[in-house]
C-alpha positions in Angstrom: 95.6 173.2 138.3 97.7 171.4 135.3 98.9 168.7 138.0 95.9 167.8 140.2 93.5 166.6 137.6 92.9 165.2 134.1 89.6 164.3 132.5 88.2 160.9 133.6 90.7 160.6 136.5 90.5 162.3 139.9 94.0 163.3 141.4 95.9 160.3 142.8 93.3 157.8 141.6 94.6 154.6 139.6 94.2 155.1 136.1 95.1 152.7 132.8 97.5 155.2 132.0 98.7 158.9 132.5 96.5 161.4 130.1 98.0 163.8 128.0 95.8 166.7 129.3 97.8 166.6 132.1 100.1 168.8 130.2 103.5 168.7 130.2 104.3 168.1 134.1 107.9 170.5 134.3 105.5 173.2 132.9 102.5 173.0 134.6 104.3 173.7 138.2 103.8 177.3 138.7 100.6 176.7 141.1 102.6 173.9 142.9 105.7 175.9 143.3 103.7 179.0 144.7 102.2 177.3 147.4 105.6 176.2 148.6 107.8 179.2 148.2 105.2 181.1 150.6 105.7 178.5 153.1 107.1 180.1 156.5 110.8 179.2 156.9 111.2 178.8 153.4 113.8 181.8 153.1 112.2 182.9 150.1 113.9 185.5 147.7 111.8 188.8 147.8 110.0 190.0 144.5 112.4 192.8 144.2 115.5 190.6 144.1 113.8 188.2 141.8 112.9 191.1 139.3 116.5 192.6 139.6 117.6 189.3 138.3 115.4 188.7 135.8 116.4 192.1 134.3 119.8 191.1 134.7 119.1 188.3 132.4 117.3 190.6 130.0 120.5 192.8 130.1 122.8 189.9 129.5 120.5 188.5 126.5 120.9 191.9 124.8 124.5 191.9 125.2 124.8 188.8 123.6 121.9 189.1 121.1 122.9 192.8 120.0 126.5 191.8 119.4 125.5 188.9 117.1 123.5 190.6 115.1 126.0 193.8 115.0 129.0 191.9 114.3 128.1 188.2 112.9 124.6 188.3 111.1 124.2 186.8 108.7 127.0 184.2 109.2 125.7 181.3 111.3 127.8 182.3 114.6 129.5 184.8 116.6 132.8 184.9 117.6 133.1 187.0 120.8 136.7 187.3 121.3 137.4 188.7 117.5 134.0 190.2 116.9 133.2 188.5 113.7 131.1 185.8 112.3 132.0 182.3 112.0 131.1 181.6 108.2 131.8 177.8 107.4 134.7 177.6 104.7 136.0 181.0 106.0 137.5 179.5 109.0 139.8 177.0 109.6 137.5 173.6 109.7 136.8 171.8 113.2 135.6 169.0 111.7 132.3 167.6 112.9 131.6 170.5 115.2 130.9 172.5 111.9 128.5 170.4 110.6 125.8 172.5 112.8 126.6 175.5 110.6 124.7 175.4 107.1 125.2 179.3 106.0 121.4 179.8 107.2 121.9 182.4 109.8 121.8 179.8 112.4 121.9 181.5 115.8 119.1 184.2 114.6 116.6 181.2 113.9 117.6 179.4 117.2 116.7 182.7 118.7 113.3 183.3 117.6 111.0 182.2 120.1 113.5 183.3 123.0 112.7 186.8 122.1 108.7 186.3 122.9 109.8 184.7 126.1 111.6 187.5 127.1 108.7 189.8 126.1 110.9 191.2 123.0 108.1 191.4 120.8 108.9 194.1 118.7 113.0 192.5 117.9 110.7 189.1 117.3 108.8 190.6 114.3 112.1 192.4 112.9 114.0 188.9 113.1 110.9 187.2 111.8 111.5 189.2 108.6 114.8 189.0 108.4 114.8 185.4 108.3 112.1 185.5 105.7 114.1 188.0 103.5 117.7 186.7 104.3 117.8 183.1 105.1 118.8 180.4 102.1 118.0 176.9 102.9 119.1 175.5 99.5 123.0 175.7 100.1 125.6 173.1 98.5 126.5 172.1 102.4 126.7 168.9 103.9 124.9 169.5 107.6 124.1 167.1 110.7 120.9 165.6 110.2 120.5 166.0 114.1 121.5 169.4 114.5 119.7 170.7 112.0 116.7 169.5 113.2 116.7 170.8 116.7 118.1 173.9 115.9 116.8 175.1 112.7 113.8 173.2 111.9 112.9 173.2 115.7 113.7 177.1 115.5 111.1 177.8 112.6 108.7 175.9 114.3 109.1 177.4 117.8 109.0 180.9 115.8 105.8 179.9 113.9 104.3 178.6 117.1 104.6 182.2 118.8 104.0 184.1 115.7 100.2 182.4 115.4 100.2 183.1 119.1 101.1 186.8 118.9 98.8 187.1 115.9 95.9 185.9 117.5 96.3 188.4 120.1 95.9 191.3 117.8 98.5 193.5 118.5 101.9 192.2 116.8 102.2 189.9 113.4 98.9 191.0 111.9 101.0 190.5 108.6 102.2 187.1 109.2 101.0 184.3 107.1 102.6 181.5 108.0 106.1 182.0 106.0 108.2 180.6 108.5 105.9 177.3 108.7 106.8 177.3 104.7 110.5 177.6 105.2 110.1 174.3 108.1 108.5 172.5 105.2 111.0 173.4 102.8 113.9 172.2 105.3 112.2 169.1 106.5 112.1 168.0 102.7 115.6 168.5 102.4 115.9 166.6 105.4 114.0 163.4 104.0 116.5 162.0 101.6 118.8 160.9 104.6 116.2 158.5 105.6 116.9 156.4 102.5 117.9 153.6 104.3 116.6 149.8 105.0 116.4 150.3 108.7 114.7 153.9 108.6 117.5 155.1 110.6 118.9 158.3 109.1 122.3 159.1 107.8 123.7 161.3 110.1 124.6 164.2 107.5 122.6 165.2 104.7 123.5 168.0 101.8 121.0 170.4 101.7 121.0 171.1 97.9 122.0 167.5 96.7 120.7 165.3 99.3 122.3 162.0 100.1 123.4 159.8 97.5 123.8 162.3 94.6 127.7 162.5 93.1 127.9 166.0 94.4 126.2 165.3 97.9 129.8 164.7 99.4 127.9 162.6 101.9 126.1 159.0 102.2 129.2 156.9 102.8 128.4 156.7 106.6 127.5 153.6 108.0 126.7 154.7 111.8 125.1 157.1 113.6 124.6 157.9 117.7 121.1 156.9 119.1 120.2 160.5 120.1 121.0 161.5 116.4 118.7 159.1 115.1 115.8 159.3 117.9 115.6 163.1 118.7 113.3 163.7 115.4 110.1 162.9 116.6 108.7 166.3 118.4 109.9 168.5 115.2 108.8 166.3 112.7 105.5 165.3 114.3 104.8 169.2 114.7 105.6 169.5 111.0 103.1 167.0 110.4 100.3 168.4 112.2 101.2 171.9 111.5 101.0 171.2 107.7 98.9 167.7 107.1 101.9 166.1 105.4 102.0 162.9 107.5 105.6 162.0 105.9 107.7 163.6 108.7 105.9 162.1 111.3 106.1 158.5 109.7 109.8 158.8 109.3 110.3 159.9 112.6 108.2 157.3 114.2 110.2 154.3 112.1 113.2 155.6 113.3 112.2 155.4 116.7 110.0 152.2 116.1 113.7 150.5 114.9 115.9 151.8 117.9 113.1 150.4 120.1 113.3 146.9 118.4 117.2 146.9 118.5 117.4 147.7 122.4 119.3 144.8 124.4 116.5 142.7 125.5 117.6 141.2 128.6 118.9 145.1 130.0 116.3 147.2 128.3 119.2 149.7 127.5 120.6 150.9 123.8 123.6 151.7 123.2 125.3 154.9 122.1 126.2 154.0 118.6 124.1 152.0 115.7 125.2 150.8 112.6 122.2 152.7 110.1 122.3 149.6 107.9 122.3 146.3 109.8 121.1 147.7 113.1 123.8 146.2 115.0 125.2 148.3 118.0 128.9 149.5 117.3 129.4 151.2 120.9 128.0 149.1 123.4 128.1 151.2 126.5 125.0 153.1 127.7 124.1 156.2 129.6 122.2 159.2 129.7 124.8 161.7 128.5 126.1 162.4 124.9 125.2 160.2 122.7 121.6 159.0 124.0 120.7 162.0 125.9 117.8 163.1 123.9 116.5 159.5 122.6 115.1 159.3 126.4 113.9 162.8 126.3 111.9 162.5 123.1 110.0 159.2 124.1 108.5 160.9 127.2 107.6 164.0 125.7 106.1 162.5 122.6 103.7 160.9 124.7 103.0 164.3 126.3 102.7 166.4 122.8 101.1 163.3 120.9 99.3 161.1 123.1 100.4 157.8 122.2 100.7 155.5 125.2 103.4 153.4 123.2 105.6 156.1 124.0 105.3 156.3 127.5 105.8 152.7 127.7 109.0 152.4 126.1 110.2 155.5 128.1 109.0 153.9 131.5 110.8 150.8 130.3 114.1 152.1 129.5 113.6 154.4 132.9 113.5 151.1 135.4 116.6 150.2 133.6 118.2 153.4 133.9 117.4 153.3 137.6 118.5 149.8 138.1 121.7 149.7 136.4 123.0 153.5 135.6 121.8 155.5 138.5 124.1 155.3 141.8 123.0 158.2 142.9 124.4 160.9 143.0 126.0 159.5 140.2 124.7 158.3 136.5 127.5 156.0 135.5 127.6 154.3 131.9 127.4 150.5 131.9 127.5 148.1 129.5 124.4 147.1 127.6 125.1 143.4 127.7 126.7 143.3 131.0 124.9 146.2 132.8 126.3 145.4 136.1 129.7 146.5 134.8 130.5 150.3 134.5 132.0 151.3 131.0 134.2 154.4 132.2 134.9 156.4 135.3 133.9 159.5 134.1 130.7 161.4 133.6 130.4 164.0 130.6 127.9 167.4 131.2 125.3 166.4 128.9 123.8 164.3 131.7 122.9 167.6 133.3 119.3 167.5 131.5 118.4 164.4 133.3 117.3 165.6 136.7 114.8 167.9 134.7 113.7 164.9 132.7 113.4 163.0 136.0 111.0 166.2 137.3 108.7 165.5 134.0 108.6 162.0 134.9 108.0 162.8 139.0 110.7 161.1 140.5 112.0 163.9 142.2 114.5 162.7 145.1 117.1 161.3 142.4 116.8 164.4 140.4 117.5 166.9 143.7 120.5 164.5 144.4 122.2 164.3 140.8 121.3 168.2 140.5 123.1 168.7 144.0 126.1 166.9 142.9 126.5 168.8 139.6 126.0 172.4 141.5 128.8 171.3 143.7 131.1 170.5 140.9 130.2 173.8 139.5 130.8 175.7 142.8 134.4 174.1 142.4 135.1 175.5 138.9 132.6 177.8 138.4 131.3 175.8 135.6 130.5 172.1 134.6 133.5 170.7 133.0 132.8 168.4 129.6 133.4 165.5 131.5 134.9 164.9 135.1 135.5 161.7 137.1 133.9 159.8 139.9 135.8 161.4 142.5 134.9 164.8 140.8 138.4 165.6 139.0 138.2 167.4 135.6 138.0 164.9 133.0 137.7 167.5 130.0 138.4 171.0 131.0 136.1 173.1 128.3 132.6 174.4 128.8 130.8 175.8 125.7 128.2 177.5 128.0 126.0 174.4 127.9 122.1 174.9 129.4 121.4 172.0 130.8 122.1 172.4 134.2 120.1 176.0 134.2 117.2 173.7 132.3 117.3 171.2 135.6 117.4 174.1 137.9 114.3 175.7 136.5 112.3 172.5 136.6 113.8 171.7 140.2 112.1 175.1 141.0 108.8 174.7 139.6 108.9 171.2 141.3 109.8 172.1 144.9 109.4 176.1 145.0 112.4 175.8 147.0 114.2 179.2 146.9 117.5 177.5 147.1 117.2 177.0 143.4 116.6 180.6 142.9 120.2 181.1 144.4 121.8 178.4 142.2 120.4 180.3 139.3 121.8 183.6 140.8 125.1 181.8 140.8 124.9 180.7 137.2 123.9 184.5 136.2 127.0 185.8 138.6 129.4 183.2 137.3 128.6 184.2 133.2 129.2 187.9 133.8 132.4 187.2 135.6 134.1 184.6 133.7 132.3 184.7 130.3 131.5 188.1 129.5 133.7 189.5 126.7 133.0 192.8 125.2 131.4 191.0 122.2 129.1 189.1 124.0 129.7 185.7 126.3 132.9 183.3 125.3 133.2 179.8 126.2 135.3 178.7 128.5 138.6 176.6 126.9 139.8 175.5 130.6 137.9 176.0 133.8 140.7 175.3 135.6 142.6 178.3 134.2 139.8 180.3 133.1 141.0 180.5 129.5 138.4 181.4 126.6 137.4 179.8 123.3 136.2 182.4 120.3 132.8 180.9 120.2 129.4 181.6 121.3 126.8 178.5 120.3 123.7 179.3 119.3 122.1 176.9 122.1 123.0 179.4 124.5 120.7 182.3 123.0 118.2 179.4 122.6 118.4 177.7 125.8 120.5 179.4 128.6 118.6 182.8 128.6 115.0 181.2 128.1 115.7 179.0 131.6 117.2 181.7 133.5 114.5 184.2 132.6 111.9 181.6 133.4 113.5 180.9 136.8 113.0 184.1 138.1 109.8 185.1 136.0 106.4 185.6 137.6 103.1 184.3 135.9 102.1 188.0 135.3 105.6 188.7 133.6 104.7 186.6 130.7 102.7 187.5 127.5 101.4 184.1 127.3 100.7 180.8 129.4 104.1 178.8 128.9 102.2 176.1 130.6 100.5 175.6 127.1 103.7 174.6 125.1 106.3 171.9 125.6 110.0 172.8 125.5 111.7 170.4 122.6 115.5 169.6 123.7 116.6 172.9 122.4 114.0 175.0 124.3 112.0 175.6 121.2 108.2 176.0 121.9 105.6 173.5 120.5 101.9 174.0 121.3 100.0 171.3 123.6 97.0 171.6 120.7 99.2 169.7 118.2 97.7 166.7 120.0 94.3 166.7 118.4 95.3 168.6 115.1 95.7 166.2 111.6 95.9 162.4 113.4 97.0 160.8 110.4 99.4 158.2 112.2 98.0 155.3 114.5 98.7 156.1 118.0 99.3 152.3 119.1 102.1 150.4 117.5 100.6 146.9 118.0 103.3 145.0 116.6 105.7 145.7 119.5 105.8 143.7 122.6 106.4 145.3 125.7 108.1 143.9 128.8 106.2 143.2 131.8 107.5 145.8 134.5 106.8 146.2 138.1 104.0 148.7 138.4 105.0 150.1 141.4 108.1 152.0 139.7 105.7 153.6 137.7 102.5 154.3 139.6 100.1 154.5 136.3 98.0 157.2 138.1 97.1 161.0 137.7 99.9 163.4 139.3 99.2 164.4 142.5 101.1 167.1 143.6 100.7 166.3 147.5 102.5 163.3 146.7 105.2 164.5 144.1 105.7 167.6 145.9 105.3 167.3 149.5 104.1 170.6 151.2 107.2 171.0 153.1 109.5 173.7 152.6 112.2 171.2 153.9 111.4 168.6 151.6 114.4 169.3 148.8 116.7 170.3 151.4 116.4 167.5 153.5 117.8 165.7 150.3 120.5 167.5 149.6 122.2 167.9 153.0 124.0 164.7 153.0 125.6 165.8 149.6 126.6 169.4 150.3 130.3 168.3 150.8 130.6 165.3 148.2 133.1 167.1 146.0 135.0 168.5 148.7 135.5 166.2 151.0 134.6 163.0 150.2 135.1 160.6 147.0 132.0 158.8 146.7 131.4 155.6 145.0 127.8 155.7 145.0 125.5 153.7 146.8 126.6 149.8 146.1 124.1 147.6 144.2 124.5 145.3 147.2 123.2 148.2 149.6 120.4 149.1 147.2 119.3 145.6 147.2 119.5 145.3 151.2 121.9 142.8 150.8 120.0 140.5 148.4 121.8 139.2 145.4 125.2 138.9 144.5 127.8 142.1 145.4 129.0 144.2 142.7 132.4 143.1 141.4 135.7 144.4 142.8 136.8 147.6 141.1 140.3 148.6 140.5 140.0 152.1 142.5 138.9 150.0 145.7 141.9 147.3 145.6 143.9 146.9 148.6 146.8 144.3 148.3 146.3 143.8 152.5 142.7 143.2 152.0 142.4 139.3 152.3 138.8 139.7 151.0 140.1 141.5 148.2 142.7 138.6 147.6 140.2 135.9 147.7 137.9 138.0 145.0 141.2 138.0 142.8 141.5 134.3 142.9 138.2 133.9 142.0 138.7 135.8 138.9 141.7 134.3 137.8 144.0 136.8 138.8 147.5 136.0 140.9 149.3 138.4 142.9 153.3 137.8 143.0 155.1 140.2 145.6 158.6 141.0 143.7 162.1 141.6 145.4 162.0 145.0 145.3 158.7 145.5 146.9 156.5 145.7 144.1 153.4 143.3 143.5 152.4 141.9 140.2 149.1 141.0 139.2 148.7 138.0 136.3 145.4 136.9 134.9 144.9 133.5 133.6 141.4 132.9 132.3 141.4 129.4 132.3 141.6 129.6 136.1 138.6 131.5 137.3 135.8 129.9 139.2 133.5 130.6 135.9 133.4 132.1 132.6 131.5 135.3 134.3 134.5 135.9 137.2 137.0 135.6 134.2 135.2 138.6 132.3 135.3 140.4 135.6 138.9 139.7 136.1 139.8 140.9 132.6 137.8 144.0 133.6 139.4 144.4 136.5 143.0 144.3 134.7 141.6 146.9 132.0 140.7 149.1 134.7 143.9 148.7 136.6 145.6 149.7 133.5 143.6 152.7 133.0 143.9 153.7 136.8 147.7 153.5 136.6 147.6 155.4 133.3 145.3 158.1 135.0 147.6 158.6 137.8 150.8 158.8 135.8 149.3 161.9 134.1 148.5 163.6 137.1 152.3 163.5 137.7 152.3 165.8 134.7 152.3 169.8 135.2 148.5 171.2 134.4 148.4 174.5 132.1 149.0 177.7 133.1 147.3 180.9 132.2 148.5 184.4 130.7 145.8 187.0 131.8 146.0 190.5 130.0 145.2 192.8 132.6 146.4 196.4 131.1 143.7 198.9 129.8 141.4 198.1 127.6 141.8 194.2 128.6 141.6 194.5 132.3 142.0 190.8 132.7 139.6 189.3 130.7 141.8 188.1 127.9 142.9 184.7 129.2 145.4 182.6 127.3 146.4 178.8 127.7 149.9 178.5 128.2 152.0 175.7 128.6 154.1 175.0 132.0 157.8 174.4 132.4 159.6 171.8 134.3 162.0 174.2 135.5 161.7 177.9 137.3 159.1 179.4 139.6 156.3 176.9 140.4 153.3 178.9 139.7 150.8 176.6 141.6 152.7 177.4 144.8 152.9 181.2 144.2 149.2 182.3 144.3 149.4 185.7 143.4 151.5 184.7 140.3 154.2 187.4 138.5 152.7 190.6 137.1 154.4 192.6 134.9 154.8 194.7 131.4 156.0 192.5 128.6 159.0 193.4 126.4 160.5 191.8 123.2 164.1 190.8 123.8 167.1 190.9 121.4 168.0 188.5 120.2 164.6 187.5 119.5 165.5 183.3 119.8 167.0 184.5 123.5 169.9 181.8 122.8 172.8 184.6 123.5 173.3 187.5 126.1 170.2 189.7 125.7 171.6 193.1 124.2 168.6 195.1 125.5 169.0 194.5 128.9 167.9 198.1 129.7 164.3 197.2 128.2 163.6 193.8 129.9 164.7 194.7 133.6 161.8 194.3 135.7 159.8 193.1 133.0 158.1 189.9 131.2 160.5 188.9 128.2 158.9 187.8 125.0 160.7 185.1 122.9 160.9 183.2 120.5 161.0 179.4 120.1 164.0 177.7 118.9 167.5 177.3 117.9 168.3 176.4 121.8 167.5 174.9 125.0 164.4 176.2 126.8 166.6 176.6 129.8 169.3 178.5 128.0 166.4 181.2 127.1 165.5 181.4 130.9 169.2 181.8 132.0 169.6 184.4 129.5 166.5 186.4 130.4 167.1 186.2 134.3 170.7 187.5 133.7 169.3 190.4 132.2 166.9 191.4 134.7 163.4 189.7 133.5 161.0 188.6 136.3 159.7 186.1 133.9 159.3 184.6 130.6 157.0 184.0 127.5 158.2 181.5 124.8 156.2 182.1 121.7 155.9 178.8 119.5 157.8 180.1 116.0 155.4 177.2 114.2 153.1 179.7 112.3 149.3 178.9 112.8 149.6 176.5 116.0 147.5 176.9 118.7 146.0 175.4 121.9 142.9 174.7 120.3 144.5 172.1 118.0 147.6 170.8 119.4 147.9 169.0 122.7 149.5 170.8 125.9 153.2 171.7 125.5 155.2 171.0 128.6 158.9 173.0 128.7 161.7 170.6 129.5 165.1 171.1 131.3 168.1 171.1 129.4 169.3 167.7 131.3 171.0 169.6 133.8 170.5 170.9 137.3 168.0 174.0 136.6 167.8 175.1 140.6 169.3 178.5 139.5 166.2 179.3 137.5 164.2 181.2 139.9 161.8 183.1 137.4 158.5 181.7 136.2 158.7 180.5 132.5 155.5 179.8 130.0 154.6 178.5 126.6 152.7 180.0 124.3 151.4 178.8 120.8 152.0 181.0 117.9 148.5 182.1 117.9 148.0 183.2 121.4 151.6 184.6 121.0 150.3 186.8 118.2 147.4 188.3 120.5 150.2 189.7 122.9 152.6 191.1 120.0 149.5 192.4 118.4 148.4 194.1 121.4 152.0 195.4 121.8 151.9 197.2 118.5 148.6 199.0 119.3 149.1 200.0 122.8 152.7 199.5 123.4 152.6 199.3 127.1 150.8 195.9 127.9 150.7 194.1 131.2 150.2 190.5 131.8 149.9 188.3 135.0 151.6 184.7 134.4 149.6 182.3 137.1 148.2 179.0 137.8 144.9 180.1 136.5 143.2 183.1 135.6 142.6 185.8 138.7 139.2 187.8 139.3 138.8 190.1 136.0 137.1 192.7 137.8 140.1 194.0 139.4 140.7 197.6 138.4 137.7 197.6 136.2 135.6 199.5 138.8 138.1 202.2 138.6 138.5 202.1 134.8 135.0 202.2 133.8 134.9 205.3 131.8 137.6 204.3 129.8 136.3 200.7 129.2 132.9 202.1 128.1 134.8 204.8 125.6 136.8 201.4 124.2 133.6 199.7 123.6 132.5 202.2 120.9 135.6 200.6 118.9 134.6 197.1 118.3 135.6 195.3 115.0 133.6 192.3 113.6 133.4 188.7 114.0 131.7 185.0 115.1 132.3 181.0 115.8 130.5 178.0 116.4 129.5 174.7 118.7 130.2 171.1 119.0 128.8 167.9 120.8 131.3 166.0 123.0 132.2 162.9 120.9 133.3 160.2 123.3 133.8 156.9 122.3 135.2 154.7 124.9 133.5 151.2 125.5 135.6 148.4 127.2 136.4 145.7 124.8 133.5 143.1 124.0 136.0 140.5 123.1 135.0 137.1 124.6 137.4 135.9 127.4 139.8 133.5 126.3 142.6 131.8 127.4 145.1 134.5 127.3 146.9 136.1 129.9 147.5 139.6 131.4 149.6 141.2 133.9 150.0 144.4 136.1 152.9 145.2 137.9 152.8 147.9 141.1 155.1 150.1 142.3 154.5 151.3 146.2 155.4 155.1 145.0 153.9 157.1 141.9 152.1 154.7 139.4 154.2 154.6 136.1 153.4 151.5 134.2 156.6 150.2 132.1 154.0 149.4 129.2 150.4 149.4 128.1 150.2 145.9 129.5 151.1 146.9 133.2 149.3 148.8 135.9 150.3 149.7 138.9 148.6 148.5 142.6 149.3 149.4 146.1 151.7 147.7 147.9 151.0 145.3 150.9 151.0 147.0 154.3 153.4 145.3 156.4 150.9 145.4 159.5 147.5 144.9 157.6 144.6 145.7 159.8 141.7 143.7 158.8 139.1 146.0 160.7 139.7 149.3 158.6 137.9 149.6 155.5 140.0 151.6 153.1 138.5 154.5 150.9 139.9 155.5 147.7 142.6 158.4 148.1 141.1 162.1 146.9 143.7 163.9 144.9 143.6 167.7 144.8 145.2 167.6 141.0 142.8 167.2 137.9 143.6 164.6 135.1 144.4 166.3 132.2 141.7 166.8 129.1 144.4 166.0 126.8 147.9 164.2 125.9 150.7 166.5 127.1 154.1 166.1 125.2 157.3 167.1 127.2 160.0 167.9 124.5 163.2 169.9 124.7 163.7 173.0 122.2 166.1 170.8 120.2 163.6 168.2 119.5 161.9 168.3 116.2 158.8 170.3 115.9 155.4 169.3 114.7 153.9 169.2 111.5 150.9 171.3 111.2 148.7 170.2 108.3 146.8 173.3 108.2 147.7 177.1 108.3 145.6 179.5 110.0 144.3 182.7 108.5 146.5 185.6 109.5 144.2 188.1 111.3 143.2 191.0 109.4 141.0 194.0 111.2 141.0 192.5 114.7 139.7 194.9 117.2 142.6 196.3 119.3 141.1 195.7 122.6 140.4 192.5 121.8 142.4 190.2 119.5 142.6 187.0 120.9 141.6 184.4 118.2 141.0 180.8 119.1 140.3 178.7 116.1 138.3 175.8 117.2 136.7 173.4 119.8 138.9 170.6 120.0 137.2 167.6 119.0 136.8 165.4 122.1 139.5 162.5 122.3 138.2 159.0 122.3 138.4 157.6 126.0 138.6 153.9 125.3 139.3 151.7 128.6 
């Protein structure tokens, strides 16, 4: 068995280092899982059910892949709502998000080895021929070095790996002569100019035709790159060197990794999110395991597995010790400052950290993997998908979900590690949610807002490259596979590289003798050969016993994680007081404030004011803690103020042929029916009013009565429009922005204000749609005349009415147009100020009511309890509302309209059934404390 022994080392025997022939731990667990899955009382899923779910994954993949090939190829990605391909330069720019697109048929290349994993060898052979014939890598286009490496170079190498495997078997690919490898080598040389820096860290972007510094390159002026961007190259570049015998690629990738290692913060052994590629200075000094750093850690451990170089394992273990010491606060993983790792850098987590439980399985640290995975699953059960970011008390921070595969990846690894059928049920939930909420006629659409169920017109290439691969493997038995998956290692994009590369073309020294390693406590690592009886106890209740305390963690508690004081069993200093925990009635908290130089003043109106004098702190460290506390208090106040604003609403087209599968993000109104209190919403056919602006008496009341009125923004107040259509008998209203090209993807959520008067007379619901979303409804009216919509606080079950309309729906599917769109990674930037604490003064004022600071320098705190009870330990309040993922604007209709820098191209031949054309995945706002 791949786990139980390695040459020269018996299972459980202490050895100098883990040996590479151990294979990839996470991929070598089939034997262990078979023991546990068959254990009595484990509630194992039947073979028939597993096969049914596996076949369902195959059908879902076919739906996504065939629509890409039919409607988008040779474009880079599919836009599943408008059924066409996303071609860079022909669609409105989405900024850095588009750097993944290089006019090289990205989705097809990214999907190559997935076809073989899913036993679609004929389709694979056809796809390889298309790539060889059609793909051009010499385009004058600026692309991301990171994305091009993991998706395109990795895709070509993964395709080559399985192509030569199939050729060896003798049935398929007999004509293949390394063409994909030749393309990979060509691409590798095109990426090398990015490494022309003194540090060896690559520029973040490169022009495929002109490189970096060429006058026509249009890149090469950048100074910063993310740690993952520079540290996620070694697998692909080393594999390219080992396959071709050309060592330069592996050398460049190793140099970049060496530089990052040397620049780690020596006292904490952590790395920051962003680094200067010329000086090596950390630009963003926050550190975590999510966006910006994630795959750097992954590649250190996997580089050891693939290349057999002990130095990579030593580095990984050094970082892992720091992660578990500072970042891990089970079940949470919270960013900290590299220089002050006991201080959290932010109060939210991003969804990319969902890969980490899978990496912990690779490490053999199963308990925290189970804990974090279960916490993430609870968030998914609440929102159907994992939001791009969520707070420590599990409220939505960024509401998008671009169908990321990291959680499915960790689910697969945990099932292989534990054999617990619970993880099969988790996978089943993922399949059901994808089909119910993301599936559309032309593929699967990303979620624009997990709270409302609205869509984005994008289906990222990684969805095909990773999601279906992990889901299929989760339900597949060994005999279902046409090759042994244990012979390969997964890259971060789930591409397959053969483990035999470790002994091929070894031109690089395996040990970096110039690097010093920190002396570490061996008990954290156990330099032993993996022993499945230790890592994965033969107990079907093992994983369940770890999950049980967390099963209600999202809905019924607001955990702050295990305190560092508890972790050390009382030894060492207590963690600093956090703003979210502060109670003005707690004498101990007041004493801590005094030590930090923070004074509390009771004002005459009942509020309390906090003022910090750094010079009055007990020490410089306490002064820093005080400054952090004040910053947190300001952030907390601002966050709570946002919560008073209304969340987005949904307009769902429910009539034929849409059947509820088109969901548009709508802005709420501060008057009229509160849709959050009327769960059924308001349903009705839409009608355009006359006059269209709705600013005078409606002249076609017979057309509006008992319908939802459509009107244009402008020329009068929103409340006046509402009164006019209500008088005409309308049951609801939709105001469409007259600013051509405006879209909820590129503009902050819009909230319609009243007219300054009492609006209690308005009883119908009113929603606001930007121009792009409004045109979707108007186009549907022109095509179908009778269009029925549902106005609600969030999208309802899309399967309503479908069962009775299957025949009509299937007939309609044959009239689809063509279209496509692309992916993005979260661009978070949010480190707390690293400025030294001076003798300055900060203040915060608290109001006993809803928190609403008077300025950016102030923050609200709870008012002192008139009858304090020191014996009670107050917990932070759990709120039902979710913080908004973007800034909200409340404007009156008479206010000036926003200026739009770019016009959206009008929709041309749009599928009549389907014309939601969402242009952009909104770049993540920078979230600075």
